[in-house]
C-alpha angles and dihedrals in degrees: 000000000000098000099036130105137075113334094226093055118106111243101172140014108201103152090320132024114273116202124210092250091052090047093051090048091052094046090050093053092048091051087057091051089049093048093051088052090057106266117146135168108296093029129122138230139177124218120208098180137142120230101294146124084258092059090049093049097046091048091052093043090053095053092041085057090055094249137139110251122206118192120213122186110248089222092068114114121244089258093053093047090051090051091049092050092049090054096043103035097203117185093224136026121205112201140156113276086228131034114254131212137188122109097205096042114123093201141353135222106234145164117217137215126204116219127189110227118224109239092014116153137209114260109293096196131041093246116123096201130040120188133174117236115250094259094217092147104021147332118344122257124213110242125193129208122194127210089255090052094053095044091049089052092051089052089052089055092048089057097050110106106223095024111123115265137169115337092019128103126227119202103209116210094156115092113271093220094056129073105268098037093038103045104017093037112030108019099037089046093054092045094046094045090243116146113245112213124190114196116229091230128025093217124114090263094045096049091045091050088054093053094043090050093090135022094224120109108282135195124193118217117199146108132291096259087060090052086055093053093051092047090057092069107106098202110015118180123263107270105179089170090062105098100172146323117237121202138184139177102066145011121291116232113238095233090053090051089052097050093046097050095042098047094044105030088226130119123253115222127191128207130192119208147137134220088239093061113009122226112008109169138357148189102191096176104038089244099125100030127185088020121074133205115235111239126249115300092354107137109216129175136162121227122181089343096308125118111236126194127205108227126170094229142014105277096206122092121209121350112016143156104272091206093062098070114036131157091348099310130108119213106221098196084225118121118230152143130232119208107219094201100052100021091229121143124219116201114209102179142268118337088217086067088080113100139166119240113183090335093307120113116243125189105211090199086063093051091048091049090051091051092046091053093058106107110254097025111117102182140359137186120189124198134170125230121133085345140343113302126188125201112200143186120202142183093228133025087228089065091056093045093057096036098103090054091049091051092050086067094046108041136042112251094256092055097051119104114257088211132030120199124193116214129177090223135358120251109248137198121241090270095056097258117137111255113246099189107118097213091051090049093049091047089055091052090051088048093051093046091054092057 
């Protein structure tokens, strides 16, 4: 399904165009390397690879060999990698022969090594894919996806009006080892015969060059922070082939939406999804914002303000919170409302953003939105420890200097942050979401102050 098609068709563009015939040859060669290293059907391997042709080839070769493939972000520290390998116990690890660096690189040219793991075990579950959750609020969880789960999600993408299909290009900015970039970008692109293009650099210039590289209709897949980067370009070139940008992971600020759609003459679509389930609900044209339409055959309901998803099996592998998946329903920990008349879902943020201050309920997402709405504030993350703390990026230092006064006119006293922290940029997870772990954020403040 993923490797089929006419041999001369271009499947990928990662530095150079890669035809389907070339991709099949590369995957076959990689299978032989894995077989020589001891991999057999029912085996297991972990990939710790940056975005690269080597990553795509190793992933497809593992699946073609009948193995379970676990994906580890290449930016993990050695300590984090060792912890993950202890939890997952793969038989093989595929890694670059040399470490890679470059925060804004869209892809890397790498050679790979395949290393047997002492104590590694064959796949212990029927899942073909294991991923780690983003860890934006705490320790990562191991999430398993079955063949049926992935095929169902690919079918959901097929049914999305406005999502790129055959004959269209998708410029993928989202990580190809995380759910949007992996399934919506890479796997659906291969299955739908839609060329997958990774830009060399994820800068404004690099992204726009990738869009301009072909006259065919093009869609960008990324995260809202990348939309903000593109919308900051004052006079971008005319790109009539750019149909829309589709983002997932967090809410899009309205001023960012307006700048992007005005400057590029393209639509900005939004998706809501989870690693546990893939794409859940979408608004690919901006017509229903902030509400989203649940995707085909995705059971969604709201109970006590929490979004629940109907899934055929518990997505978590190994130790998990037994209260998350009950009677066929996954509790997302996201707050939302469902309009019974239209069937549209509105996502309000994380339920764990509700805290009590002096006996009064405060929604941290409301505080965050109020700070973000202050002119000159570019981003904000609000957490609660001993009190409410806000971590803020601004265009000008003067905005931060007067921020407390600005908030005094916008928020009741009990809602105002006890502490305001200025950061040059917010720390982010591998999927581009702002980190909401207070210790990580405070460490970023200390690091910035030491520079």
